[in-house]
C-alpha positions in Angstrom: 0.0 0.0 0.0 1.2 3.5 -0.9 0.6 6.8 0.9 1.0 10.5 0.2 3.2 12.5 2.6 2.3 16.1 2.3 3.8 19.2 4.0 1.2 21.9 3.6 1.0 25.6 4.0 2.8 26.5 0.7 1.4 28.8 -1.9 1.5 27.2 -5.3 1.8 28.8 -8.7 2.0 27.8 -12.4 -0.1 26.1 -15.0 -1.8 22.7 -14.9 -3.7 20.9 -17.7 -6.7 18.6 -16.8 -6.6 15.0 -18.0 -9.2 13.5 -20.3 -12.5 12.9 -18.7 -12.7 9.7 -16.7 -16.5 9.3 -16.8 -16.5 9.9 -20.6 -13.6 7.4 -21.1 -15.5 4.5 -19.4 -18.4 5.0 -21.8 -16.4 5.6 -25.0 -14.0 2.6 -24.4 -17.0 0.3 -23.8 -18.6 1.5 -27.1 -15.7 0.1 -29.2 -17.3 -3.3 -28.8 -20.2 -2.2 -31.0 -18.1 -2.4 -34.2 -15.6 -4.8 -35.8 -13.8 -1.8 -37.4 -10.9 0.3 -36.0 -11.8 3.0 -33.5 -9.1 5.5 -32.5 -9.6 7.2 -29.1 -7.4 10.1 -27.9 -7.0 12.1 -24.7 -7.5 9.0 -22.6 -6.7 9.6 -18.9 -3.9 7.3 -17.7 -5.6 6.2 -14.5 -6.3 2.9 -12.8 -10.1 2.6 -13.6 -9.6 3.3 -17.3 -6.5 1.1 -17.7 -8.4 -1.7 -16.0 -11.2 -1.4 -18.5 -8.7 -1.4 -21.4 -7.1 -4.6 -19.9 -10.5 -6.2 -19.8 -11.0 -5.5 -23.5 -7.6 -7.0 -24.2 -8.5 -10.1 -22.3 -11.7 -10.3 -24.4 -9.3 -10.5 -27.5 -10.0 -6.9 -28.6 -7.0 -5.8 -30.5 -5.4 -2.8 -28.8 -2.6 -0.6 -30.2 -1.6 1.9 -27.5 0.0 4.5 -29.7 0.8 6.6 -26.6 -0.4 6.6 -23.0 -3.3 8.9 -24.1 -4.2 7.3 -27.4 -5.4 3.8 -28.3 -6.6 2.2 -31.5 -9.2 -0.6 -30.8 -10.5 -3.3 -33.1 -13.2 -5.6 -31.7 -13.3 -8.0 -34.7 -12.7 -11.3 -32.8 -14.3 -10.9 -29.4 -14.2 -13.8 -26.9 -17.8 -13.5 -25.5 -17.4 -16.3 -23.1 -14.5 -14.6 -21.3 -17.2 -12.4 -19.7 -18.4 -15.5 -17.8 -15.0 -16.5 -16.4 -13.7 -16.2 -12.9 -10.9 -13.9 -14.2 -13.5 -11.5 -15.5 -15.5 -11.7 -12.4 -12.5 -10.9 -10.2 -11.2 -8.0 -12.3 -14.6 -6.4 -13.2 -15.8 -6.5 -9.7 -13.3 -3.8 -8.8 -14.6 -1.5 -11.5 -18.0 0.1 -11.5 -17.6 1.1 -15.2 -17.5 -2.6 -16.3 -21.3 -2.5 -16.2 -21.3 -0.5 -19.4 -19.9 -3.4 -21.4 -23.4 -4.9 -21.2 -25.2 -2.6 -23.6 -22.7 -3.1 -26.5 -22.5 -6.9 -25.8 -26.3 -7.3 -25.9 -26.5 -5.2 -29.1 -23.9 -7.0 -31.0 -23.5 -10.5 -29.4 -27.0 -10.9 -27.8 -25.6 -11.9 -24.4 -24.0 -10.1 -21.5 -22.8 -10.8 -17.9 -22.7 -8.2 -15.2 -20.9 -8.7 -11.9 -22.1 -7.0 -8.8 -20.9 -3.3 -8.9 -17.4 -2.4 -7.7 -15.7 0.9 -7.4 -16.2 3.5 -4.6 -17.8 2.8 -1.2 -20.1 5.8 -1.3 -23.4 4.2 -0.8 -25.8 2.0 -2.7 -25.4 2.1 -6.5 -28.2 0.0 -8.0 -28.4 -1.6 -11.4 -32.2 -1.5 -11.7 -32.2 1.3 -14.3 -29.8 -0.6 -16.6 -31.5 -4.0 -16.3 -35.1 -2.7 -16.6 -34.1 -0.8 -19.8 -32.6 -4.0 -21.3 -35.7 -6.0 -20.4 -37.9 -3.4 -22.2 -35.7 -3.8 -25.3 -36.4 -7.6 -25.2 -33.5 -9.0 -23.1 -34.2 -11.8 -20.5 -32.6 -11.3 -17.1 -31.6 -13.7 -14.3 -29.2 -13.5 -11.3 -27.1 -16.5 -10.5 -26.3 -16.7 -6.8 -23.6 -19.2 -7.4 -21.5 -17.3 -9.8 -22.5 -13.8 -8.7 -23.4 -12.6 -12.2 -26.4 -11.0 -13.7 -27.1 -13.0 -16.9 -28.7 -11.2 -19.9 -29.7 -12.8 -23.1 -31.8 -11.9 -26.1 -32.8 -13.4 -29.5 -32.8 -9.8 -30.8 -33.5 -6.5 -29.2 -36.5 -4.5 -30.4 -37.1 -0.8 -30.2 -39.6 0.5 -27.6 -40.4 3.5 -25.4 -38.4 3.6 -22.2 -39.1 6.0 -19.4 -36.1 5.9 -17.0 -36.9 5.9 -13.3 -33.9 8.2 -12.8 -31.7 10.2 -15.2 -28.7 7.8 -14.6 -25.7 8.7 -16.8 -24.4 5.1 -17.0 -27.9 3.8 -17.3 -28.7 6.1 -20.2 -25.3 5.3 -21.9 -25.8 1.5 -21.5 -29.4 1.5 -22.8 -28.5 3.9 -25.7 -25.6 1.6 -26.8 -27.9 -1.4 -26.7 -30.6 0.5 -28.7 -28.3 1.5 -31.6 -28.6 -1.9 -33.2 -32.1 -2.9 -32.0 -34.8 -3.5 -34.5 -37.1 -0.4 -34.9 -37.1 2.9 -33.0 -36.3 3.4 -29.3 -37.2 6.5 -27.3 -35.4 7.1 -24.0 -37.2 9.7 -21.9 -35.8 11.2 -18.7 -32.4 10.5 -20.2 -29.2 12.0 -18.8 -27.8 14.8 -20.9 -24.3 15.4 -19.4 -21.6 16.6 -21.9 -20.0 13.1 -21.6 -23.3 11.5 -22.7 -23.5 14.0 -25.6 -19.9 13.0 -26.6 -21.0 9.3 -26.7 -23.9 10.2 -28.9 -21.7 12.1 -31.3 -19.3 9.3 -31.5 -22.0 6.7 -32.2 -23.5 9.0 -34.9 -20.1 9.1 -36.6 -20.1 5.3 -36.4 -23.4 5.2 -38.3 -26.0 5.3 -35.5 -29.2 7.3 -36.0 -29.8 9.3 -32.8 -31.7 12.5 -32.4 -32.4 14.7 -29.3 -28.7 14.9 -28.3 -28.4 17.2 -25.3 -32.0 16.8 -24.3 -33.7 14.4 -21.9 -35.5 12.6 -24.8 -33.3 10.5 -27.1 -34.7 8.8 -30.1 -32.7 6.0 -31.6 -33.5 4.3 -34.9 -31.7 1.0 -34.9 -29.2 0.1 -37.7 -27.8 -3.3 -38.6 -24.1 -2.5 -38.0 -21.8 0.3 -36.9 -18.4 1.3 -38.3 -15.1 2.8 -37.1 -14.3 6.4 -36.1 -11.9 8.7 -34.3 -12.8 10.3 -31.0 -11.2 12.8 -28.6 -12.2 13.0 -25.0 -13.2 16.3 -23.3 -11.1 17.6 -20.4 -12.2 16.2 -17.1 -14.6 18.7 -15.5 -14.0 17.2 -12.0 -10.3 17.9 -12.3 -11.1 21.4 -13.3 -13.3 22.0 -10.3 -10.7 20.3 -8.0 -8.0 22.7 -9.2 -10.2 25.7 -8.7 -10.7 24.6 -5.1 -7.0 23.8 -4.7 -6.0 27.3 -5.8 -8.5 29.0 -3.4 -7.5 26.8 -0.3 -3.8 27.3 -0.8 -4.0 31.0 -1.8 -2.3 30.1 -5.0 -2.1 31.7 -8.5 -2.9 28.9 -10.9 -3.9 28.8 -14.5 -5.9 25.8 -15.7 -5.0 25.2 -19.4 -7.5 23.9 -22.0 -10.3 23.6 -19.4 -13.2 23.0 -21.8 -15.1 26.0 -20.4 -18.1 25.6 -22.7 -18.7 22.2 -21.2 -18.5 23.1 -17.5 -22.1 24.2 -17.0 -22.7 25.7 -13.6 -19.4 24.5 -12.1 -17.6 27.9 -12.3 -20.7 29.7 -10.9 -20.8 27.4 -7.8 -17.2 28.2 -7.0 -17.9 31.9 -7.6 -20.7 31.6 -5.0 -17.9 30.7 -2.5 -16.3 34.0 -3.3 -13.5 32.6 -5.5 -12.3 34.9 -8.3 -11.5 33.6 -11.7 -10.8 34.9 -15.2 -11.5 33.2 -18.4 -8.8 33.6 -21.0 -9.8 31.8 -24.1 -10.2 28.2 -23.0 -8.0 28.8 -19.9 -9.2 29.6 -16.4 -6.9 31.8 -14.2 -7.5 31.8 -10.5 -5.5 34.6 -8.8 -4.1 34.3 -5.3 -6.8 35.4 -2.8 -6.2 36.3 0.9 -9.9 35.8 1.6 -13.0 34.6 -0.2 -16.5 35.1 1.2 -19.5 32.8 0.7 -22.5 34.5 -0.8 -25.9 34.6 0.9 -29.3 34.4 -0.7 -31.1 37.7 -1.3 -33.2 37.3 1.8 -30.0 36.8 3.9 -30.4 33.0 4.1 -27.4 30.6 4.2 -26.3 29.4 0.8 -27.1 25.7 0.0 -25.1 23.8 -2.6 -26.6 20.5 -3.7 -26.1 18.0 -6.5 -28.6 17.6 -9.3 -28.7 15.9 -12.7 -27.2 17.9 -15.5 -27.4 20.8 -16.1 -27.4 20.9 -12.3 -24.2 20.6 -10.2 -22.4 17.3 -10.4 -22.2 15.3 -7.1 -18.5 14.5 -7.8 -17.6 18.0 -6.9 -19.5 18.4 -3.6 -16.5 17.1 -1.7 -14.3 19.8 -3.2 -16.9 22.5 -2.5 -17.1 21.4 1.1 -13.4 21.4 1.8 -12.9 24.7 0.0 -15.6 26.3 2.2 -13.7 25.4 5.4 -11.4 28.4 5.0 -14.0 30.8 3.6 -15.7 33.7 5.4 -19.3 32.6 6.0 -21.3 29.4 6.1 -22.8 27.0 3.6 -25.0 23.9 3.7 -23.8 21.0 1.6 -26.7 18.7 0.6 -25.5 15.4 -1.0 -28.7 13.9 -2.3 -27.5 11.0 -4.4 -25.2 9.0 -2.2 -25.7 8.4 1.5 -22.1 7.8 2.5 -20.2 10.4 0.6 -20.0 13.0 3.4 -18.6 10.6 6.0 -15.0 11.8 5.2 -15.8 15.1 7.1 -14.6 13.5 10.4 -11.1 13.8 9.0 -11.5 17.5 8.3 -12.9 18.0 11.8 -9.8 16.3 13.2 -7.8 18.8 11.1 -9.6 21.7 12.8 -12.4 22.4 10.4 -15.8 23.6 11.7 -18.3 21.2 10.2 -21.7 19.9 11.5 -22.7 16.6 10.0 -26.5 16.9 10.2 -27.2 13.4 8.7 -25.7 11.2 6.0 -26.8 13.7 3.3 -26.2 17.1 4.8 -23.3 19.0 6.4 -23.0 22.6 7.5 -19.6 24.2 7.0 -18.7 27.2 9.1 -15.7 28.9 7.5 -12.6 29.6 9.6 -11.9 32.8 7.7 -8.1 32.0 7.7 -8.1 32.8 11.4 -6.4 29.4 11.9 -4.9 26.9 9.5 -6.0 23.3 9.3 -3.5 21.0 11.0 -1.8 18.0 9.4 -2.9 14.5 10.5 -2.8 10.9 9.3 -5.9 9.9 7.4 -7.2 7.4 4.8 -8.9 8.1 1.4 -12.4 6.5 1.4 -13.2 7.2 -2.3 -11.8 9.1 -5.3 -13.4 12.5 -4.7 -13.1 12.6 -0.9 -9.5 11.5 -1.3 -8.7 14.6 -3.4 -10.6 16.8 -1.0 -8.4 15.5 1.8 -5.4 16.1 -0.4 -6.4 19.7 -0.9 -6.9 20.1 2.8 -3.5 18.6 3.5 -1.8 21.0 1.0 -3.4 24.0 2.9 -2.7 22.6 6.4 0.1 23.4 8.8 2.6 20.6 9.2 2.8 17.1 7.8 -0.2 15.0 6.7 -0.2 11.4 5.6 -2.9 10.2 3.3 -3.3 6.4 3.1 -5.2 4.2 0.6 -4.2 6.5 -2.2 -5.1 3.9 -4.8 -8.5 5.5 -4.5 -7.1 8.8 -5.7 -5.0 7.1 -8.4 -8.2 5.6 -9.8 -9.4 9.0 -10.9 -6.5 11.4 -11.0 -3.5 10.9 -13.4 0.0 11.3 -11.8 -1.5 13.8 -9.4 1.6 14.0 -7.2 3.9 14.8 -10.1 1.6 17.5 -11.5 1.2 19.1 -8.0 5.0 19.1 -7.5 5.2 21.1 -10.8 3.1 23.7 -9.1 5.5 23.8 -6.1 3.6 21.4 -3.7 5.6 19.4 -1.2 4.2 16.0 -1.8 5.8 12.6 -2.1 4.6 9.0 -2.6 5.8 6.6 0.1 5.4 2.9 0.7 
């Protein structure tokens, strides 16, 4: 097991470029199974979760030419379908939530799929009902085998239908969309997710020959085709990294420029950080965050305490609530953080409280942060990263804290952030990886 040893309290400066989007990558790389032709994908984040998915495809006999660490050429012209029912697949895919998105392409092209119980973060219940109900409406039969731990899905042929999703799940929408691309007839998916990464998947599938309308809305219409071809695709910058770097700059009073931030795809993210009082300038596609001595949390017009909550796109992404929370600890003013989607994602605040932050955990979904106004620094402690986003929130806290902090279980951070210690050292951070 590796840890980060961080000596905080240093102001950072310089430029940093966000990696390719993790959540887009898991969808796009799964989609290569839809075609026997070559598909070139670039700006791939070099992180554990994505590399694990690429390894899975390789073990399924998908041909992979990794031109560079951020570019791969895939060709799924000789797929070993039965590998998905093996113990090796069960063991590896069980560590990775994103492996569920192999099911849609497999059903569409090979008429069978196996899904292990979800892996990934320990942030609360993450159900598969939306995926499986959608597949059933398209004509797949579903059964769970208690002995092998797999959800078994089979079909003699998917048929287009009207699907009303019970929740606008991003992975659920992506999975059902990919399955529908080669179904017989027309499929409508209502209450669909419309995140930029889902839009990217739609655009890629359209270039491959899929017939999809309504891209960017909550109603997708898919006219099934017999086969899909090859294409080239470039990932967007990771919006979660962009938000993380904005929070990092504010907490450490640093002057940082985020290069090639993909500003047009960030939605309300910059606005939420501005509500904390953080200044930023847009320079083309770059975001400059100047060094600030103090930032003050806005209040509502009637004087009420600001609430920041997660909501399906174009609302605020739940992946950045941890960053908003830690950034607010040194602000002037108070904020209520309301994490609606996952019931365990705020439990990392006990570490921040141990560091000296003033936080009231109201229940599993809500926390009140009372800003310290820089009157005292957080203090370094030893802590463990419970999930990807909380891990980076704790890392930001450690970089702003007085003294030495040790962050254990950093594999969770590595799952979502590429070479984060090297990139932070380039900004002047005192961080090292230790065994």
